[in-house]
C-alpha positions in Angstrom: -0.1 0.0 0.0 1.2 3.4 -1.0 2.6 5.5 2.0 0.3 8.5 2.9 1.6 11.8 1.7 0.4 15.1 2.9 -1.2 17.2 0.2 -2.0 20.7 1.3 -1.1 24.3 0.6 2.6 23.8 1.2 2.6 21.0 -1.6 1.6 23.6 -4.3 4.7 25.5 -5.9 4.7 28.1 -8.3 7.7 28.4 -10.7 8.8 31.8 -12.3 9.5 31.7 -15.9 13.3 31.0 -15.7 12.8 28.3 -13.1 10.3 26.3 -15.3 12.7 26.7 -18.3 15.9 25.5 -16.5 13.9 22.7 -14.8 12.4 21.6 -17.9 14.7 22.7 -20.7 13.8 19.9 -23.2 10.3 21.4 -23.4 11.8 24.5 -25.0 14.9 23.4 -27.0 14.7 19.7 -27.4 17.6 17.5 -26.5 20.5 19.2 -24.6 23.5 17.5 -25.9 27.2 18.7 -26.1 27.2 20.2 -29.5 28.3 16.9 -31.4 24.8 16.6 -33.2 23.5 19.2 -35.4 20.1 19.3 -33.5 21.6 19.6 -30.0 20.3 22.4 -27.8 23.1 24.9 -28.2 22.4 25.3 -31.9 18.7 25.8 -31.1 19.7 28.6 -28.6 21.7 30.3 -31.6 18.8 29.7 -33.9 16.3 31.4 -31.7 18.2 34.5 -31.5 19.0 34.7 -35.3 15.4 34.0 -36.1 14.5 37.3 -34.6 17.1 39.1 -36.7 15.6 37.2 -39.9 12.2 38.4 -39.0 13.4 41.9 -39.0 14.9 41.5 -42.4 11.7 40.0 -43.7 9.9 43.1 -42.5 12.3 45.2 -44.5 14.5 46.4 -41.7 18.3 45.4 -42.1 20.0 43.6 -44.8 22.9 42.1 -43.0 23.5 40.1 -39.7 26.8 39.7 -37.9 27.5 36.5 -36.0 30.8 35.8 -34.2 31.4 32.5 -32.3 34.1 30.9 -30.3 34.1 27.2 -29.1 31.5 28.3 -26.3 30.4 31.9 -26.7 28.2 33.6 -29.4 27.5 37.2 -30.4 24.7 38.3 -32.9 24.4 41.7 -34.2 21.5 42.7 -36.6 20.7 46.1 -38.2 17.0 46.0 -37.9 14.8 48.4 -36.0 16.1 47.6 -32.5 14.1 46.5 -29.5 12.1 49.6 -28.3 14.3 50.9 -25.5 11.7 50.8 -22.8 11.0 47.2 -23.3 14.6 45.7 -23.6 14.4 43.9 -20.4 10.8 42.7 -20.7 11.4 41.3 -24.3 14.2 39.0 -23.1 12.7 38.1 -19.5 9.0 38.0 -19.6 7.2 35.1 -21.2 4.5 36.2 -23.7 6.2 39.5 -24.2 7.1 40.4 -27.9 6.4 42.0 -30.9 5.0 39.1 -32.9 1.5 38.8 -31.6 0.1 41.0 -34.3 -0.5 38.7 -37.0 -0.6 41.5 -39.6 3.0 42.6 -38.8 4.3 39.1 -38.5 1.8 36.9 -40.4 4.4 34.2 -41.5 7.1 34.6 -38.7 9.0 31.5 -37.3 8.9 32.5 -33.6 5.4 33.3 -32.6 5.5 31.8 -29.1 7.4 34.7 -27.4 9.5 32.1 -25.6 12.7 31.7 -27.6 14.8 34.6 -26.4 13.8 34.1 -23.0 14.8 30.4 -23.1 18.3 31.5 -24.3 18.5 33.9 -21.5 17.3 31.4 -18.9 19.9 28.6 -20.1 23.0 30.9 -20.3 25.6 31.6 -17.8 25.8 35.1 -19.2 23.3 36.9 -21.5 23.8 40.5 -22.6 21.2 42.4 -24.8 21.8 45.8 -26.2 19.3 47.8 -28.4 20.3 50.8 -30.7 17.5 52.9 -31.7 17.3 56.3 -33.3 20.6 57.6 -31.8 20.0 56.0 -28.3 21.0 52.8 -26.8 20.2 50.6 -23.8 22.1 47.6 -22.4 21.2 44.9 -19.9 23.1 41.9 -18.6 21.7 38.6 -17.0 23.0 35.5 -15.5 20.7 32.2 -15.6 17.8 34.5 -16.3 18.5 36.9 -13.3 19.2 40.5 -14.2 22.5 41.4 -12.9 23.3 44.8 -14.5 21.2 47.5 -16.2 22.4 50.7 -17.7 20.5 53.8 -18.2 19.8 54.8 -21.9 22.6 56.9 -23.5 23.4 58.4 -26.8 25.1 56.5 -29.5 26.3 56.8 -33.1 25.7 53.1 -33.8 23.3 52.0 -36.4 19.8 50.8 -35.4 19.5 47.0 -34.6 20.0 44.6 -31.7 23.1 42.9 -30.3 22.9 39.8 -28.2 25.9 38.0 -26.5 25.4 34.6 -24.7 27.4 31.8 -23.1 25.6 28.6 -22.6 25.2 27.2 -19.0 27.9 24.4 -18.9 25.9 22.8 -16.0 23.1 22.1 -18.4 25.1 21.6 -21.7 28.1 19.5 -20.3 31.4 19.5 -22.3 29.7 21.4 -25.0 31.4 23.1 -28.0 30.1 24.7 -31.1 31.1 22.9 -34.3 31.3 25.7 -37.1 30.3 23.2 -39.9 26.8 22.8 -38.2 26.6 26.5 -38.0 27.6 27.0 -41.5 24.6 24.7 -42.8 22.4 26.6 -40.6 23.4 30.0 -42.0 23.3 28.7 -45.6 19.8 27.9 -45.2 19.0 31.3 -43.9 20.5 33.0 -47.0 18.9 30.5 -49.4 15.6 31.3 -48.0 16.0 35.2 -47.9 17.6 36.5 -51.1 19.3 39.7 -50.6 20.3 39.1 -47.0 24.0 38.9 -46.1 25.2 37.1 -43.0 28.9 37.3 -41.9 30.0 34.4 -39.7 33.4 34.6 -38.2 34.7 36.7 -41.1 33.0 34.6 -43.8 30.3 36.0 -46.1 27.1 34.0 -46.9 24.9 35.2 -49.7 22.5 33.7 -52.1 20.9 35.1 -55.3 18.9 32.1 -56.5 17.5 30.6 -53.2 16.8 26.8 -53.2 18.5 26.4 -56.7 21.9 27.3 -54.9 21.1 25.0 -52.0 20.9 22.1 -54.4 24.0 23.3 -56.2 25.9 23.3 -52.9 24.5 19.9 -51.6 24.8 17.9 -54.9 27.7 16.6 -57.0 27.3 18.5 -60.3 29.1 15.7 -62.2 26.4 13.2 -61.1 23.4 15.2 -62.2 21.2 13.7 -65.0 19.6 17.0 -66.0 19.8 20.7 -64.8 18.1 21.7 -61.7 14.4 22.5 -62.1 13.6 25.6 -60.0 10.1 26.8 -59.7 8.7 29.8 -57.6 5.1 31.0 -56.8 3.5 33.1 -54.1 4.3 31.5 -50.7 6.0 28.4 -52.4 9.5 27.7 -53.9 11.0 24.4 -55.0 13.9 22.9 -56.6 14.6 19.4 -57.7 16.9 17.2 -59.8 18.1 13.5 -60.0 21.6 12.3 -59.1 23.4 9.0 -58.8 22.9 8.4 -55.0 20.5 5.8 -53.8 17.3 6.8 -52.1 15.5 10.1 -51.7 16.9 13.3 -50.2 14.7 16.3 -49.3 15.2 19.8 -47.7 12.0 21.2 -46.4 11.2 24.6 -44.8 8.3 26.6 -43.4 8.6 30.1 -42.8 12.4 29.9 -42.9 12.4 27.0 -40.4 14.5 24.0 -41.5 12.0 21.1 -40.9 14.5 18.3 -40.5 11.8 15.7 -39.8 9.5 16.8 -42.7 6.0 16.9 -42.1 2.7 17.6 -44.0 4.4 19.8 -46.7 7.1 17.3 -47.4 4.8 14.4 -47.6 2.7 16.4 -50.2 5.8 17.4 -52.1 6.8 13.7 -52.5 3.3 12.7 -53.5 2.9 15.6 -56.0 6.3 14.7 -57.8 5.4 11.1 -58.3 1.8 11.9 -59.4 2.8 14.7 -61.9 5.6 12.9 -63.4 3.8 9.6 -63.7 0.8 11.4 -65.5 3.2 13.4 -67.8 4.7 10.1 -69.2 1.5 8.5 -69.6 1.3 10.1 -72.9 4.2 8.0 -74.0 2.4 4.9 -72.8 4.8 4.7 -69.8 3.2 3.5 -66.6 6.1 4.3 -64.1 6.1 3.5 -60.5 6.4 6.4 -57.9 9.3 4.4 -56.3 11.3 4.6 -59.6 10.3 8.2 -60.2 11.5 9.3 -56.9 14.6 7.1 -56.7 17.9 9.2 -56.5 15.8 12.4 -56.4 17.3 15.5 -54.6 14.5 18.1 -53.8 13.9 21.3 -51.8 10.7 22.9 -51.0 9.9 26.1 -48.9 6.4 27.3 -48.1 5.0 30.1 -46.1 2.0 29.3 -43.8 0.0 31.5 -41.4 0.2 30.5 -37.7 2.0 27.1 -38.5 1.5 24.2 -36.1 4.7 22.3 -35.4 4.8 18.8 -33.7 7.4 20.1 -31.1 8.7 23.2 -29.6 11.9 23.1 -31.7 9.7 23.2 -34.9 11.4 20.3 -36.8 8.1 18.8 -38.2 5.2 20.6 -39.6 1.9 19.5 -38.4 -0.4 22.1 -40.2 -3.0 20.8 -42.3 -4.0 24.3 -43.9 -2.0 27.1 -45.3 -4.1 29.7 -43.4 -7.3 30.0 -41.4 -9.2 30.3 -44.6 -6.7 28.8 -47.0 -6.5 25.5 -48.7 -4.9 22.4 -47.2 -1.2 22.0 -47.4 -1.6 19.1 -49.4 -3.9 20.8 -52.0 -1.8 23.9 -52.2 1.3 22.0 -53.0 -0.2 19.4 -55.3 -1.9 22.1 -57.3 1.4 24.1 -57.8 3.5 21.1 -58.7 1.0 19.8 -61.0 0.7 23.0 -62.9 4.3 24.4 -62.8 6.4 21.1 -63.1 4.0 19.9 -65.9 4.4 23.1 -67.7 8.2 23.1 -67.3 8.6 19.6 -68.7 6.4 20.4 -71.6 8.6 23.5 -72.4 11.8 21.6 -71.8 11.8 18.4 -73.7 15.5 17.6 -73.4 15.1 17.7 -69.5 12.0 15.5 -69.9 14.0 13.0 -71.9 16.8 12.9 -69.3 14.4 12.4 -66.6 12.7 9.6 -68.4 16.0 8.0 -69.0 16.9 8.1 -65.3 13.5 6.7 -64.1 13.9 3.7 -66.6 17.4 3.2 -65.2 15.8 3.1 -61.6 13.2 0.8 -62.9 15.9 -1.7 -64.4 17.8 -1.6 -61.1 14.9 -2.3 -59.0 13.7 -5.3 -61.2 17.3 -6.6 -61.3 17.7 -6.8 -57.6 14.1 -7.9 -56.9 14.9 -11.8 -56.8 17.9 -11.4 -54.5 16.1 -8.8 -52.3 13.2 -11.1 -51.7 15.6 -14.0 -50.6 17.8 -11.7 -48.4 14.8 -10.3 -46.8 13.4 -13.7 -45.9 16.8 -14.6 -44.6 17.0 -11.5 -42.5 13.4 -12.2 -41.2 14.4 -15.6 -39.9 17.8 -14.2 -38.6 15.9 -11.4 -36.7 14.4 -14.0 -34.4 17.7 -15.3 -33.3 20.0 -12.4 -34.4 23.2 -12.9 -32.4 24.6 -9.6 -33.9 22.0 -7.4 -32.5 21.4 -6.7 -29.0 18.3 -4.7 -29.2 16.9 -2.0 -26.8 13.3 -1.5 -25.8 12.7 2.1 -27.0 13.2 3.1 -30.8 13.4 6.3 -32.6 10.2 5.5 -34.5 8.3 5.2 -31.0 6.5 8.2 -29.7 8.4 8.1 -26.6 10.0 11.0 -24.6 13.4 9.3 -24.7 13.3 8.5 -28.5 16.1 11.1 -28.9 18.4 9.1 -26.9 18.1 5.8 -29.0 21.6 4.6 -30.1 23.0 1.6 -32.0 26.6 0.9 -31.3 28.4 -0.8 -34.1 31.2 -2.6 -32.6 34.2 -5.0 -33.8 34.4 -8.4 -32.2 32.8 -10.1 -29.3 35.1 -8.7 -26.6 34.1 -5.0 -27.3 30.5 -5.7 -27.9 30.4 -7.8 -24.6 31.7 -5.0 -22.7 29.2 -2.3 -24.1 26.3 -4.9 -23.8 26.8 -5.4 -20.1 27.1 -1.7 -19.3 24.5 -0.1 -21.8 21.2 1.4 -21.0 19.0 -1.4 -22.1 16.1 0.9 -22.6 17.7 3.1 -25.2 21.1 1.7 -26.4 21.4 -1.4 -28.8 24.6 -3.0 -30.0 25.4 -4.6 -33.4 28.5 -6.8 -33.5 30.7 -7.2 -36.7 32.4 -10.4 -37.2 35.6 -8.6 -38.5 36.4 -6.0 -41.2 33.3 -5.5 -43.5 33.5 -5.4 -47.3 34.9 -2.4 -49.0 31.6 -1.7 -50.9 33.0 1.3 -53.0 31.9 1.2 -56.6 29.4 -1.7 -55.9 25.8 -1.5 -56.8 23.1 -1.8 -54.1 22.8 -5.5 -54.8 25.7 -6.1 -52.6 23.7 -4.9 -49.6 21.4 -8.0 -50.1 24.2 -10.3 -51.1 26.3 -9.5 -48.0 24.6 -10.9 -45.0 26.2 -8.6 -42.5 25.2 -5.6 -44.6 21.6 -6.7 -45.0 21.3 -7.5 -41.3 22.6 -4.0 -40.5 20.2 -2.4 -42.9 17.3 -4.3 -41.4 18.3 -3.4 -37.9 18.4 0.2 -38.7 15.2 -0.2 -40.8 16.5 2.0 -43.7 15.9 -0.3 -46.7 13.2 2.0 -47.9 14.6 5.4 -46.7 15.4 6.8 -43.3 11.8 7.9 -42.5 11.4 4.9 -40.2 14.9 4.8 -38.9 14.8 2.9 -35.5 17.9 4.7 -33.8 18.5 8.3 -33.7 22.3 7.8 -33.1 24.3 5.4 -35.1 27.6 5.1 -33.3 30.8 3.4 -34.9 32.7 2.0 -31.8 36.0 0.6 -33.0 39.5 0.5 -31.4 41.6 3.6 -31.8 44.3 1.6 -33.7 45.0 1.1 -37.4 42.5 -1.8 -37.8 40.0 0.2 -35.9 40.4 3.2 -38.1 40.1 1.0 -41.2 36.8 -0.5 -40.0 35.5 3.1 -39.4 36.3 4.0 -43.1 34.8 0.8 -44.4 31.6 1.5 -42.4 31.5 5.2 -43.6 32.0 4.0 -47.1 28.9 1.9 -46.7 26.8 4.5 -45.5 27.9 7.2 -47.9 27.7 4.8 -50.8 24.1 3.6 -50.1 22.6 5.8 -47.5 24.2 9.2 -47.6 21.1 10.7 -46.2 22.0 9.2 -42.9 25.2 11.1 -42.8 23.5 14.3 -44.1 20.8 14.2 -41.4 23.4 13.9 -38.7 22.7 10.3 -37.4 26.2 9.0 -37.8 29.1 9.5 -35.3 32.1 7.9 -33.8 32.4 7.0 -30.1 35.5 8.4 -28.3 36.8 6.3 -25.6 39.7 7.2 -23.2 43.1 6.3 -24.4 44.6 6.6 -20.9 43.7 5.8 -17.3 45.6 7.7 -14.8 45.2 6.9 -11.1 46.5 6.7 -7.6 45.0 5.3 -4.5 42.5 8.2 -4.1 41.4 9.0 -7.6 41.0 7.8 -11.1 41.1 10.1 -14.1 40.2 9.1 -17.8 42.0 10.9 -20.5 41.0 11.2 -24.0 44.1 13.0 -25.4 47.8 13.3 -24.6 47.1 16.8 -23.3 44.6 15.5 -20.8 47.0 12.7 -19.7 49.8 15.3 -18.9 47.2 17.4 -16.9 46.2 14.3 -15.1 49.8 13.3 -14.1 50.3 16.8 -13.0 47.3 16.9 -10.9 47.8 13.3 -9.1 51.7 13.8 -8.9 53.9 11.2 -7.2 54.1 8.9 -10.2 50.5 7.7 -10.7 49.7 4.4 -12.3 49.2 5.0 -16.1 47.3 2.4 -18.3 47.1 2.8 -22.0 43.8 1.2 -23.5 44.6 0.0 -27.0 41.3 -1.8 -27.5 37.8 -1.5 -26.4 38.0 -5.0 -25.0 40.6 -4.0 -22.3 37.9 -1.7 -20.8 35.9 -3.4 -18.1 32.0 -3.1 -18.3 31.9 -1.2 -15.1 34.3 1.3 -16.6 32.5 1.3 -20.0 29.4 2.4 -18.4 31.1 5.8 -17.5 31.8 6.5 -21.2 28.5 5.8 -22.8 26.2 7.6 -20.4 25.5 11.0 -19.9 29.1 12.0 -20.4 29.3 10.3 -23.7 31.7 11.8 -26.2 31.0 11.7 -29.8 32.7 12.8 -33.0 30.1 13.5 -35.6 30.5 12.3 -39.1 29.5 15.2 -41.4 29.9 16.1 -45.1 32.1 19.1 -46.2 31.9 18.1 -49.9 28.9 17.2 -51.9 31.2 15.1 -54.3 30.7 11.9 -52.4 31.9 9.9 -55.3 35.2 11.7 -55.6 35.8 11.5 -51.9 35.3 7.7 -51.7 37.3 7.3 -54.9 40.3 8.9 -53.2 40.0 7.1 -49.9 38.6 3.8 -50.8 39.3 3.3 -54.5 42.3 1.8 -56.2 45.6 2.9 -54.8 46.2 6.0 -56.8 49.5 7.8 -56.9 47.8 10.9 -55.2 46.8 8.8 -52.2 50.2 7.1 -52.0 51.9 10.5 -52.0 49.4 11.7 -49.3 50.1 8.7 -47.1 53.9 9.2 -47.4 53.6 12.8 -46.6 51.3 12.3 -43.5 52.8 9.1 -42.1 53.2 8.9 -38.3 54.8 6.0 -36.4 53.5 5.0 -33.3 56.0 4.1 -30.3 54.6 1.7 -27.8 54.6 4.0 -24.8 52.1 6.3 -23.1 53.6 9.5 -24.7 51.9 9.0 -28.0 48.3 9.7 -28.7 47.3 8.1 -32.1 44.4 10.2 -32.8 42.0 9.8 -35.8 43.6 12.9 -37.4 47.1 11.4 -37.2 46.1 8.2 -38.9 43.8 9.3 -41.5 43.3 13.1 -42.1 39.9 14.1 -40.6 37.9 11.1 -41.7 35.0 12.3 -39.7 34.7 15.5 -41.5 33.9 14.1 -45.0 
């Protein structure tokens, strides 16, 4: 029987705005993280600030934004109208205070809830806001949402606008750091969606003239395109699409300037409209194409504007709106009508593009039919294996579940039984799964997707992830390559990254793939144990403990006991994200994983490092293979 608990007036507690945000930060910014994933909370903090500056640009006030960032601190300066000086403090510290509640002024704004800037304030160790307006300025400084300094208004010669500086709270975002490449992508998306806007980020200029056309140019390999990019614009809608050589489908979708990384009603309507319109266009040639062949290898982008958009989470990554506006058509009807009219007209006016498109669809049709037989056998084998799959130690919660911990779901891909055994014994069985490789996987560069079904290990991995038909139903949010920090381990990492980039590049582009950092050294005495991830950390630990502490060098994951391993895959897990710097995936893989070319031989000679068998050497990824995680 449950213990009686007093429930009286003293049981009721009212939290002020900053206490509520700090107590439940995930409600406001999604997952916290350390910056190793593109959707970690520190990037949401940045975005909440920049969104306000973007809204100023949309309103015709200010054509440039300055962003400066270190590993941990950010400053944003826009040249909009500036916050009214009498409301500077209220706008960053009072919930439901802002200038976006008048729908006539901000009908299609991103940040309508009045919470964003306040969340940044509450979740920052220091937060400073300064408004410049009509020759006068006001500044206020906060710490974790508390006002600590306020200066009276004074004269200024600075241009109108708002400047905000913030330092995220490191007790909430543990071991965090900003990764510039993730911020680069965010800023590019801003300028693609706001032609005429200039953003200067750490001295680099970001600007786009052709919107989503430029987005596809940057994110696709021009040598792999089958026909020129199709770019169509209308009132409140813009789209671009083409077909490349990669497997699967890849989409970039936006609502009111918000990158909806998880899609939503608009992206689903876009996919449907493309398949339907192109299918009907080629029916005149007595061709009855399947939508799966029409969309195979497609790269598309769509941006729409919606009044009072409804998102499925506070972080606005998936659109739930069914209608364009209170009195407008449904999102599905609006997009279908536009694509049907404009894409059909475009294909009629550009027969060369239509012919190239038809040839690409026919190639996809042949490839699908070519692997149909072996795919059926492989799937039957995988279905039987899943009942007694010794390679997969599954978890109980999955990313496609509607569960509050779905963001934490992780699949560790390990080498050998010893490493997988340690992780399996120390993992969180609710959210962490383990897939064990039996050795070095096949180098699949240059092979067709048939190999995914012919190779039992690849096929089982594909089914464990549930990515055979795309990543919409992916079962784990984080795919973590967990291999030894030696030459063989590095080689396995490259082979796995080749597999993902060759057949499932959207996994990498969506930020799902990363590499597990495990400590290289353990430094301890009788009172304290310190785990070190670099040679610098090892030296600092030796200095701290003094008197010749015991130093252990971990050369393989199997050497780390399950009890110790639990410390490295929990709340303090350290991950190196795998992200793409170059859209030319084929050229990248050809260089690293193709035949042993003279260029690669010379690169190896120029960058060769010899490891000595003592604790003074730290063979990092960068030393063995130059920045493989930044591909």
